[in-house]
N, C-alpha and C positions, 0 to 999 in steps of 0.2 A: 327181346332177342339177345341184345348185348349183355344184359344182366345174367341171363342163363349161361352164355358163353364164358363170362367172367367167373361165375361160380364154378362152372365145370373145370376151368383151368386151375383155380385155387384148389379144388378137390383133388384133381390129378396130381398136382405138385405137393400134396399133403400139407397145405397151408404153411409152406416155408419158401424162402427165397431160393431160387434154383442156382443162383450164383454164389452166395456166401452161406446159405443154410440158416439164416435168421428165421426164428419162429415167433409167432405172436405170444404174448404172455398168457398163461393159463388163468382162467377165471377162478377166483377163490371159492372154496366150498365151506359150508357150515361145519362139516366134519373136521376140516383141518383148522378151523377157527371157532372153537366152541363158545367163546365169550362174544357177546353181541358187539361190544366196542372194538374188539380185535377184528371181527368180520367186517364191520363198517369201515374201519381204516384200510383193510386189505382191498375192499371193493372200491374205495375212493382212489387208491393207488392204481388199481387195475383200470379204472375208467380213464385216468390220465395217461397211462401207458398205451391204451388202445388208440388214443388220438395221435400220439407221437410215434408209435412203433407199428403203424399199419402196413399192410401189404398192398401192392398195386399190381394190376395186370397190364403187361406191356405187349405191344405188337412187335414181333420180331422183325417182320418186314413192315416198316412204318406205314401208318394209315394215311398220313399226309392230307389231313382235312376230310377224309372220307368216313368220318365216324358215324354220321347220320344215315349213310347209304348202306343198304343191304348188299353185301358182297362177300367174296371168299376171304377178304382181308381180316374178317372177324372170326374165321374158323378157328377152332380150339387148337389146331396144329400150329397156328401162327401166334399163339398166345403163350406167355410165360409169366409166372408169378415172381415179382421182385420186391425187395424191401425198398423204402424210399431212397436211401443213399445209392443203391445199385441202379435203381431206375433213373436217378439224376445222372449218374455216370454214363449209363447207356445212351441216354438222350443227348448228352453233351458229345459223346463219341460220334453218334449218327449225325449230329448237326455239323461237326467239324469235317466229317467225311464228305458230306454233301456240298459244303462250301468250297472245298479245295478241288 
């Protein structure tokens, strides 16, 4: 259920961060890298970038530990796609807002 909602949110947001517009790196194709060594190097760089430049799906209204429970908190309307830096900033902001 969560995986389907997460995928739907990413698709709706066109696989980019809704705050800063960051997009995932595009996968290299053999057409753009005709030589085998160039394609292999481009794929290696792509794999590294995919690990560090991933997109995360954030709950706009925080789930607060209710991740395993079936509820409206996981509805696609409450989800947004964020890059890692924006997600960290949003989480930090919510944490400071809750503590004060």
